C-alpha positions, 0 to 999 in steps of 0.5 A: 390801468385804472388811475382812480383806484389809488385815489379812491383807496386813499380817500377811503382810508382818510375818511376811515381814520377821520371817523376813528379819530372823532368817534367817542371811544374811550370809556365804554368797553364791552366786547362780544366774540362768537366762535362759530366753528363747527366744533365750538358754537360758543359766544362770550362777551364782557360787560364794562361800565363806570359802576356796578349794576348789581347784576343778577341772573334771572330765569323767565318761564314761558307764558309771561305777558309783556308790553314793550313800552309805555306808549300808545303803540307799545308792542304786546306779546306772550313769551313763547320761550323760556330764557336765562339772562343777566339782568341789571335787576339790583340797580333797576329795583332802586329805580322802581323798575320790575324784573321784566326790565333790564335784561342785557345778555342771555339765551333762550331754551331754543339756543338763541342768544342776545347781547346788548353793548354800548353804542354812542352812535345809536339814535333810537326811533321816535316810535309811531310807525310800528309797535314799540319796544324800549331798549330795557325790554329789547333782549326780552322781545328777542328771546321771548319770541324767536328761536333762530337768528333768521326769525329775529332778523324778520321780527326786528323789522316789525317793531321800533326800538325806542328810548327810555330813561334809566335813572337820569340817563338813556343808554344808547345800545346795539345788539348781537344775536347768535344761534346753534347753526352758527348764524349771527346778526348785529342790530343797530339803530342809526338815525331812528332806523334799523340797520342789520348785518346778518351772516355767519361772518359777523363774529366780533363786536365792540362799541363805537364807531358803528359796525360798518366802520369797525368792519373796514378798520379791522382789515388794516391789521396783520392777519386780518388783511393789512400790515398794522401791528395788533393794538393792545389798548382799551379803545373800542376799535382796538378791542374789536381788532384784538378779539377778531385776531385772537379768535382767528387763531383758536385751535380746535377744542377737544370738547364743549367745556374747552371751547367755552374756556377758550372763547372766554380767554379771547373775551378776557384778552379784550377786557379792561382791568380795574384801575387801568389808565386810559391811553396810559394817562394816570388818573384817567380810568377807562370803564372796567370789566365787571363780568364776562359771560360765555354761552354754549349754544349747542348744549344750552349752558350759560356761564357767568364770571363776576370778575372780582371773584375767582369763581365761575357759575353756570346754568344748564337750561336742560334742567330748568323748568320753563313751563308756563305758570312757573315763577320768575327766579333769581340768583345773585352771581356776585356771591363769592361763596357759590361756584360751578353748576347753580341751576338748582340754586335759583329762588322765586322772586 
């Protein structure tokens, strides 16, 4: 009999609980969930913050020359693939940034999707070893250059992700990527170094603590390996658990549209309503969910719901002109007068 095993398990539990208690979890509440069932291949995410970023949807064509950073070792590339993204364009404009900055979510014409979420534990690279890409152009670097998750995993080894001020702050972030094969990866920058989790099993993501700790914590809950009841509050580890739990029990969809609706329902189950109190304490609000996106990876359709409006809009990439020389185009998805297929409603910037 191995008498060390119970002690090791107890120590692991103690360390896990300690990390969960001290980690900053309260306000930042983005959640991503990937349904990579053969019948679905759909991903959804929420975007939560203290204020609106005046988000727009942008279409980027092929052939855009990009510089990843302002430093002497900035990465340089020309976009191989066109993409549709959600971008903090309205907010970025006020700070003097241009349309190539601030993509937070999106999909390229090959079906590779990328999503940025908040992670307090992030410590960006100081740069200098490899070509640098700041986090405001991180999504662009991935969607411009890679067709699959495997390519993105290799490509991330060749650059350093660096910090940049957005107004008076730098935002610590981590990234999830998926492709139509069901492959998935999560990238975190911990102590300046890239940490990658690559595999189809990585279907859920939230904020702090780090992904490694989240993966251990989720095993303690009913239906996911343990006996604890599924939590219902907006804390990051609890949203991770809730999303993983509901994802596990989704029924087989009848078609791709139903798959999108179902995976959005899981994302909404991890969303934070406006005015929701933090841990039930009145006057202490968590950051609300401003929008929810869903991406049909196989059919290359990007869905977007601004939660203060009752409508959903979507873009069908099969009907987008991504040819080199085409202009960058934009659409305001916060407009309550639009709904449904808005593919042809974009206008040049």
